[in-house]
TORTOR-367621 format. One record per residue (C-alpha): residue in one letter; x, y, z. Coordinates in steps of 0.001 Angstrom, whole numbers, padded with zeros to 6 digits, always signed. Layout:
N
AXYZ/...
//
This chain:
702
X+022742-038113+021186/X+025297-039186+023865/X+024253-041962+026403/X+023771-039409+029140/X+021161-037442+026966/X+019118-040779+025643/X+018996-041616+029525/X+017228-038164+030371/X+014644-038805+027745/X+014027-042472+028409/X+013421-041751+032145/X+011082-038767+031403/X+009035-040975+029183/X+008863-043590+031769/X+007459-040401+034266/X+004763-039593+031601/X+006421-036272+031429/X+006244-033916+028688/X+009554-033589+026632/X+011010-029970+026833/X+010860-028003+023796/X+014616-027358+023556/X+014999-031055+023813/X+013501-031147+020016/X+017125-030156+018174/X+018902-033043+019771/X+016127-035300+018849/X+015434-034263+015871/X+018572-032364+014410/X+017874-030178+011425/X+020323-029800+008387/X+023508-028009+009244/X+023134-024550+009246/X+025550-021799+010495/X+022920-020401+012407/X+018742-020531+012539/X+015748-018901+014376/X+014923-021535+017123/X+011447-020781+018782/X+008750-023244+020133/X+006324-025060+017538/X+008777-025020+014523/X+007898-027730+012134/X+010067-029684+009620/X+009702-028493+006172/X+009044-031735+004825/X+006120-031943+007374/X+004614-028761+006333/X+004844-029884+002700/X+003371-033174+003099/X+000495-032272+005628/X-000966-029079+004277/X-004113-030538+002913/X-005123-029325-000523/X-008660-028238-001220/X-009867-028344-004495/X-010727-024887-006033/X-014659-024562-006785/X-015345-021678-009397/X-017976-019328-008307/X-018313-017434-011300/X-016252-015663-014167/X-015949-012173-015327/X-015606-011820-018931/X-015412-014236-021765/X-012937-016884-020940/X-011763-018383-023973/X-008201-018601-023151/X-005558-021259-022101/X-004722-019147-018822/X-007291-017301-016737/X-006626-014965-013811/X-007667-016212-010275/X-009189-015006-007303/X-009328-017370-004372/X-011255-017114-001389/X-009625-019247+001299/X-006555-020049+003374/X-004085-019244+001514/X-001885-022215+003102/X-004494-024690+001708/X-004863-022959-001429/X-001087-022690-002092/X-000852-026401-001896/X-003771-026804-004208/X-001747-024302-006513/X+001335-026596-006317/X-000354-029500-007450/X-001562-027295-010387/X+001894-026503-011000/X+003045-030422-011056/X+000094-030980-013604/X+001678-027952-015742/X-001000-025769-015656/X+000418-023168-013333/X+002621-021543-016484/X+003775-018023-017596/X+003190-016847-020933/X+006589-018365-021975/X+005564-021274-021359/X+007888-021833-017806/X+006429-023242-015369/X+005792-021468-011529/X+004687-018186-010453/X+007144-015410-011385/X+006667-013077-008730/X+005172-012952-005176/X+004540-009915-003476/X+002672-010385+000241/X+001816-007509+002800/X+000921-009871+005591/X-000170-008999+008885/X+002712-007300+011003/X+001839-009200+014264/X+002238-005585+016155/X-000240-003391+018067/X+000675-000543+015385/X-002801+001319+014495/X-003663+002839+011148/X-006654+005067+010439/X-009538+003350+009033/X-012864+005079+008104/X-014813+007440+010786/X-010968+007218+011960/X-011363+003746+013681/X-008426+001583+014099/X-008147-000266+010883/X-006891-003705+012036/X-004740-004560+015251/X-002625-008162+014437/X-003272-010462+017214/X-001014-013317+016517/X+002714-012443+018136/X+005811-013843+018749/X+006611-017531+017661/X+003106-017984+016485/X+002787-015625+013841/X+006648-016289+012557/X+005671-020161+012470/X+002192-018918+010832/X+004397-016711+007867/X+007251-019486+007805/X+004935-022326+006763/X+003265-020087+003834/X+006666-018891+002878/X+007696-022650+002094/X+004626-023173+000180/X+005448-020141-002171/X+009125-021180-002447/X+007882-024109-004095/X+005221-022295-006198/X+007978-019969-007569/X+009612-020195-011025/X+013096-021206-010960/X+014059-017537-011800/X+011298-016224-009812/X+011447-013512-006794/X+009558-012889-003693/X+008778-009386-002149/X+007590-009290+001679/X+006324-006475+003097/X+006979-006168+006978/X+007190-003412+009851/X+010062-002750+012441/X+009041-005324+014916/X+009010-008185+013125/X+011169-007763+009990/X+014499-009037+011673/X+012573-012161+012656/X+010987-012889+009238/X+014771-011910+007722/X+016303-014831+009303/X+013180-017151+008296/X+013689-016171+004792/X+017517-016747+005072/X+016417-020133+005894/X+013629-020833+003219/X+015039-019583+000196/X+018849-019305+001255/X+021109-016453+002516/X+022578-016441-001063/X+019512-015586-002519/X+018875-012692-000345/X+018687-009376-002824/X+017888-006556-000919/X+016502-004981+002479/X+013945-001923+000918/X+013143+000719+003309/X+009944+002224+002299/X+009396+005855+003476/X+005271+005469+004048/X+004300+008365+005940/X+005383+012007+006924/X+007407+012828+009919/X+005535+012881+013326/X+006081+013656+016874/X+006889+010646+019276/X+007479+011927+022674/X+008808+008527+023836/X+011377+008047+020966/X+012495+008320+017547/X+009555+008869+015114/X+008672+005315+013207/X+007803+006083+009477/X+009061+003738+007291/X+008313-000122+006503/X+010629-002851+005412/X+010186-004772+002351/X+012344-008016+001865/X+013310-008979-001577/X+014694-012780-002201/X+014752-014870-005028/X+014169-018505-005930/X+018094-018631-007483/X+020718-016553-008791/X+019281-016230-012347/X+016363-014392-011034/X+014803-011796-013760/X+015480-008258-013082/X+014604-005425-015136/X+016709-002028-013939/X+014626+000943-012883/X+015781+004212-013245/X+014145+007022-010881/X+014647+010854-012439/X+017206+013297-011214/X+016157+015814-008099/X+017001+019321-009367/X+019435+019497-006654/X+021321+016338-007836/X+021011+017420-011375/X+022764+020887-010517/X+025401+019131-008800/X+026352+016563-011114/X+025549+018334-014324/X+027370+022034-013591/X+029123+022743-016793/X+027255+024273-019890/X+028338+023249-023485/X+028870+026362-025518/X+026741+026747-028329/X+024109+024224-027611/X+023355+025378-023607/X+023279+021910-022800/X+024177+020507-019428/X+026682+017988-018990/X+029162+016205-016401/X+032613+015107-016956/X+033179+011141-016810/X+036538+009578-016321/X+037671+007403-019544/X+040005+005748-017715/X+039578+002270-014976/X+041801+000661-012793/X+043976-002012-013360/X+046559-002410-016425/X+045539-004103-019570/X+048056-005076-022236/X+045578-004838-025209/X+044135-001886-027344/X+042939-000404-024215/X+046662-000239-022538/X+047983+001780-025333/X+048648+005477-025234/X+046330+007655-027010/X+047219+011661-027534/X+050207+011326-025466/X+049020+009974-022588/X+049818+006555-021254/X+046925+005238-018572/X+049310+002188-017392/X+051685+004780-015820/X+048775+005388-013054/X+047589+001688-012942/X+044820+002198-015240/X+043651+001424-018754/X+041167+003181-021016/X+037475+002372-020726/X+037483+002338-024991/X+040058+001319-027352/X+041862+004293-028987/X+040150+004083-032300/X+036709+004607-030182/X+038256+007338-028509/X+039103+009236-031508/X+035540+008500-032380/X+034189+010564-029567/X+036608+013230-029858/X+035159+013748-033782/X+031572+013691-032327/X+032624+016722-030077/X+031895+014203-026969/X+035107+014298-025296/X+036631+017740-023161/X+039805+017900-021874/X+041027+019341-018562/X+043823+021992-017978/X+046178+018893-017620/X+045290+017719-020895/X+043594+014789-019458/X+040148+013715-021816/X+036799+012995-020142/X+033518+011909-021726/X+030721+014245-022000/X+027463+012826-020474/X+024578+015278-021150/X+021725+015845-018688/X+018814+015716-021359/X+020356+011944-022249/X+020288+010541-018346/X+017961+007777-017292/X+018267+009156-013631/X+019749+006719-011145/X+019116+002850-010830/X+016732+002166-008148/X+018465+002219-004584/X+016969+000563-001467/X+015697+003802+000207/X+012452+004717-001394/X+010891+007945-000434/X+009335+008906-003302/X+006158+006985-003380/X+003849+008301-001155/X+001050+006606+001533/X-002478+006730+000318/X-004420+009578+002221/X-008080+009668+002846/X-008840+011406-000402/X-007792+011145-004087/X-008363+008469-006777/X-006841+005333-004598/X-009265+006064-001407/X-011301+002849-000836/X-013302+001296+001849/X-010625-001241+002904/X-007897-000369+005101/X-004696-000866+004906/X-004576-000286+001099/X-000936+000115-000418/X-000444+002678-003054/X-000218+001272-006740/X+002801+003199-007361/X+004488+000850-004998/X+003675-002313-006412/X+004073-000859-009844/X+007632-000675-009093/X+007973-003686-007844/X+006203-005522-010685/X+008115-003902-013115/X+011366-004908-011962/X+011008-008354-011083/X+008680-009801-013536/X+007870-009253-017581/X+004926-009020-019360/X+002523-012669-019205/X+004177-013563-015801/X+002018-014839-013404/X+002241-012452-010327/X+000730-013523-006811/X-000272-012176-003904/X-001400-014439-000826/X-002762-011822+001460/X-004242-009882-001186/X-006482-007287+000714/X-008012-004658-001458/X-006206-006176-004315/X-003676-003341-005502/X-001379-006342-006376/X-004031-007756-008753/X-004982-004440-010393/X-001217-003106-010820/X-000526-006714-012666/X-003502-006389-014873/X-002630-002734-015812/X+000957-004014-016254/X-000089-006799-018754/X+000908-009676-016132/X-001119-012546-015287/X-002355-012661-011735/X-003380-014867-008711/X-005074-013293-005588/X-005820-015038-002127/X-007196-013955+000812/X-009436-015409+003443/X-012012-012512+004114/X-015398-011930+002080/X-014557-008239+002292/X-011135-008474+000637/X-012746-010641-001806/X-015802-008220-002633/X-013490-005136-002310/X-011129-006807-005274/X-014108-007766-007158/X-015105-004176-007397/X-011863-002835-008022/X-010994-004982-010839/X-014485-004022-012540/X-013619-000603-012163/X-010034-000191-013335/X-008588+003093-014771/X-005753+002765-017104/X-002997+004847-015401/X-001074+003988-012016/X-003125+005917-009205/X-006496+004952-010606/X-006526+007503-013083/X-007143+007810-016651/X-009568+005877-018905/X-011447+003040-017740/X-009902-000294-018139/X-011344-003440-019117/X-009953-006211-017312/X-009158-009678-018775/X-011062-012644-017824/X-011107-013657-014296/X-012725-016354-011964/X-013594-016330-008245/X-013034-019626-006883/X-013729-021124-003477/X-010994-022904-001518/X-012365-024515+001864/X-015508-023364+002128/X-018111-024527-000626/X-021530-024244-001892/X-023029-028039-001990/X-026278-026735-004022/X-023826-026019-006692/X-021763-029316-006118/X-025051-031449-006687/X-025175-030181-010223/X-022081-031097-011514/X-021882-034096-014000/X-020920-037237-012356/X-016986-037201-014001/X-017049-033654-012384/X-018595-034861-009301/X-016010-037924-008608/X-012809-035665-009465/X-014147-033113-006574/X-014916-035662-004310/X-011481-037241-004577/X-009616-033723-004197/X-011645-032788-001461/X-010655-035450+000811/X-007074-035545-000458/X-007283-038869-002294/X-005582-039867-005257/X-007055-040821-008517/X-006033-044429-009089/X-008859-046755-009862/X-008518-050463-009258/X-010646-053394-008761/X-010498-055505-005384/X-012877-058647-005071/X-014755-057457-008242/X-015701-054019-006874/X-014458-051148-009028/X-013065-048387-006754/X-011646-044913-007406/X-008573-043917-005330/X-006672-044073-002259/X-006256-042110+000519/X-002892-042756+002380/X-002900-046139+000957/X-006030-047063+001483/X-008694-047894-001110/X-011697-045153-001872/X-015152-045723-003303/X-017205-042681-004621/X-020671-043854-004506/X-022370-042846-007800/X-025698-041197-006288/X-026550-039979-009955/X-026542-043644-011273/X-028642-044944-008415/X-030922-042192-007190/X-032647-043127-004140/X-030142-045948-003345/X-029024-045682+000553/X-026037-046870+002100/X-026718-048154+005668/X-025108-050932+007486/X-026008-053743+005410/X-024397-051897+002295/X-021098-051625+004066/X-021534-055586+005332/X-021961-056142+001458/X-018785-054463+000437/X-016875-056120+003292/X-018137-059663+002032/X-016458-058601-001595/X-013053-057021-000490/X-012800-058805+002813/X-009480-058110+004621/X-007768-057343+001127/X-008211-053413+001425/X-006232-053701+004718/X-007189-051969+007779/X-009264-048744+006147/X-011745-048468+003366/X-013522-045307+002688/X-016772-044580+001223/X-017301-040604-000480/X-021149-039888-000545/X-023415-036961-000282/X-024119-036683+003565/X-028217-037510+003015/X-027366-040815+001500/X-026143-042626+004520/X-028536-044073+006827/X-026178-044175+010036/X-024597-041609+011595/X-021558-042626+013081/X-017976-041671+011134/X-017334-045193+010633/X-018200-049096+011210/X-015717-051861+012214/X-015925-055382+010550/X-013261-058043+011301/X-010317-055577+012003/X-011244-053227+009039/X-012761-049943+009829/X-015318-048675+007037/X-015253-044576+007002/X-017997-042456+006009/X-017051-039243+004171/X-019837-037209+003899/X-020545-034294+001524/X-021478-031870+003039/X-019444-032322+005986/X-016259-031058+007988/X-014158-033651+007553/X-013366-036298+010345/X-010560-035164+012796/X-009489-038644+013487/X-007718-039154+010232/X-005571-035694+010358/X-002794-034301+012715/X-004800-031318+013512/X-008428-030330+014413/X-009965-028606+011736/X-010840-024729+012124/X-013186-022421+009958/X-012699-019621+008552/X-013015-016078+010748/X-014347-013055+009446/X-014097-009790+011227/X-017042-008488+013276/X-015230-004925+013263/X-012390-002844+011706/X-009915-003997+014009/X-010085-007488+013008/X-009977-006897+009393/X-006503-008060+008533/X-006218-010843+011441/X-004243-013981+010637/X-006434-016837+009868/X-005184-020670+009935/X-008052-022664+008881/X-007370-026159+008289/X-009949-028460+006228/X-012955-027293+004314/X-016889-026880+005025/X-020118-026245+003516/X-021963-022949+002824/X-025122-022817+004996/X-026557-019213+004689/X-027875-017787+007867/X-031345-016958+008481/X-032061-012943+008249/X-035017-010732+009159/X-034659-007117+007787/X-036968-004090+007019/X-036207-001045+005338/X-037479+002644+005658/X-036871+006287+005052/X-036490+008167+008416/X-034863+010742+010676/X-031824+009347+012689/X-031645+010433+016074/X-029839+013771+016490/X-030192+014313+012446/X-032260+016973+010744/X-032589+015169+007339/X-034334+011877+006361/X-031938+008679+005530/X-032674+005260+004154/X-032333+002742+006818/X-031948-001462+006703/X-032743-002894+010304/X-031587-006400+011141/X-034532-007722+013096/X-033199-011340+013506/X-030055-013657+012771/X-029262-017021+012924/X-026203-018738+011894/X-025915-021936+010656/X-022463-023931+010875/X-020977-027128+010778/X-017661-027276+013002/X-015554-030535+013710/X-018515-032550+012563/X-021056-030834+014658/X-024159-028757+014086/X-023931-025004+015493/X-026417-022282+015801/X-025741-018718+016943/X-027636-015307+016768/X-026584-011867+016435/X-023463-012545+018195/X-022161-014442+015148/X-023021-011643+012696/X-019759-010244+011021/X-020518-007601+007958/X-023157-006511+006284/X-022311-004926+002562/X-024377-003149+000485/X-024550-002417-003537/X-027066+000562-003714/X-027911+000007-007378/X-027647-003526-008049/X-027692-004116-011630/X-028634-007743-011500/X-025706-009384-012142/X-022307-008172-010440/X-022606-007209-006913/X-020751-003512-006846/X-019628-003026-003213/X-020722-000012-002029/X-020671+000329+002040/X-019664-001963+005027/X-020913-002039+007902/X-019268-004062+010775/X-021036-005484+013832/X-019731-003496+016372/X-021268-000339+014231/X-024964-001932+013720/X-025176-002721+017602/X-023936+000658+018433/X-027064+001942+016172/X-029532-000836+017335/X-028691-003181+014423/X-029846-000506+011919/X-027426+000342+008931/X-027890+004196+007922/X-027167+005671+004595/X-028085+008502+002214/X-031464+007876+000489/X-030056+009638-002496/X-027753+006763-003564/X-030710+004126-003333/X-030907+002755-007341/X-033970+000795-008520/X-032809-002384-006155/X-030398-002374-003373/X-028523-005703-002979/X-027760-006668+000825/X-025202-009221+001700/X-025426-010467+005232/X-022391-012556+006403/X-021320-014431+009591/X-018162-015124+011057/X-017670-018229+009276/X-018103-016760+006055/X-021776-017926+004983/X-023663-015480+003710/X-027196-014440+002541/X-028375-012144-000253/X-031551-009985-000633/X-032411-007668-003484/X-034438-005089-002061/X-036652-002880-004706/X-036339+000895-004416/X-040087+000676-003977/X-039412-001076-000511/X-038536+002122+001084/X-041308+003942+000077/X-039200+005930-002645/X-040412+006900-006194/X-039020+005845-009178/X-035365+006623-009761/X-034474+009604-011952/X-030737+009495-012502/X-028418+007174-014037/X-026624+004705-011436/X-023074+006081-011507/X-024226+009861-011361/X-026865+009059-008147/X-023830+007518-006594/X-021310+010376-007440/X-023757+012857-005915/X-024529+010500-002739/X-020770+010502-002135/X-020296+014005-002461/X-023203+014923-000443/X-022015+012366+002485/X-018127+014209+002434/X-019975+017722+002742/X-021837+016370+005827/X-018930+014615+007266/X-016583+017768+006856/X-019416+020082+008526/
//
């Protein structure tokens, strides 16, 4: 920094002016690079790693018996915070592959593209429009890539799926994050058939960027079968007697050698033309005896390579043989933007081995998790959307053994669903004291560091200051009021510094303020459940946001901090009747009233139908697992006077309805078949659902 620039900074600060963004490089010069992408709001890597909040993982339910050291993980929450927690698990030696090596072996992500490109969703609606654009999207993804790099095993790889609008920016970012020397390939995937674009060239491809953590990344060669045209061109010779097709491969290679491979064989000296034999003369003799060498008219030997022994060609960087999922077939699901299993099979097979951990931090419909399961890998799926989580849960419990969702049913290995950032307080209250204490410390980012000050046993440290986790189980009914804080102050005095933290259930505190000041020491009340105190952090906390229409299904979410589930109040009714304009009776669920309750940034909020997000239905709930059958977004319901219509034939013994608000809170209702006015169900669940789907498709075609 020269004297002139230094004086400019001083003058600007004295005037109270904001410093221009482009001064950041002079004030805080980055490490020396030949080039980097510079934009407004770009944070230092060190700050991202240090300031990202790790939120504890709260087990919600486990599917299958879980008796092994490792179990697969499905996580609901902001992937940035969830990955910070996974880093802690890695540091503890618990994020390991089957061979014992730490870290995730392979990461595939298909993040929101930050474009206005439209996909066809159900009922031909736009599946999503990504609304974060420009620098904000680039930094959103960069922060997550930094944590992904740290989560990778030393020989791990990452594949990032992008479109033509943001691929070049993210390539530069990945050069910075992973190192340009670790760039492996830019894959072009032809995702759709040719289409007319009157304003330019048709856009029919996506880009997949492949980087590795280091130069020794795992790679398993993939071979693509030869096309008939290529086989006819390459293998045009026919062997007499066997009719086997073969081509002629050169038995020499460039460069003079002085050993065995440089010696003459059958009167031919390869060194005369600056070459050498690919095999020693003794091996050439063996090949000749086996009938694997053929001579040209000039007497030059060539090696026979048979078509029926060919593995094909190794994988290239243009993929035209993996079609996009159509609106029909085995892989069709109600979740938009799903990628074909064949695409993930190729990626997972090439860059990981059986027993390795595969992670998808934008899990969507769970294709990555499903393919990892089929290929014998361990897996972690993270998504911030309830629709995604329920879709993945359904898909994992209805797997077919073959790629493309075909073949026999496949029972998945055990997996656990976790909350990360949005917690069920009623479940937390049932924890044993040791587990409660551990969760409380994790929740507020405290170090588990027992110590004693002034005879008072304390539990941990938060940014160097002491933390007390109040044992409400040992002292039932005891309150924490201002006198309690005063008694603590008498014991610890100024020995604790300027800050002291007390963690306890929210209902235990008898005062409303976030802190009390006593003689220069600030005593903070950290309440559970509570949205954490903003003053203690760099950024204000934001809640998870659930979509209220298909356009928002894949919006980027950057939630900071945590909150607690507060189920919305729902009034509803069901019936069998005719929809306006329809001839046949249908089942109808009407939402009569809706009230969401959330605690945002420390304040209780209430909302009506404007805070409704999604209605999800399981037409034949089995009493254990919610099996998603239908999704209704808020905008669809509002257009139908808040009524959801579905075929009466699909209604089983019990319908499970899940009502979700935009903050991710949900209420569940089990609705007996009799409530609809229907008689006993006569068909098995699977048969009834299949018939209902077929009937619905038939009506749609008409």
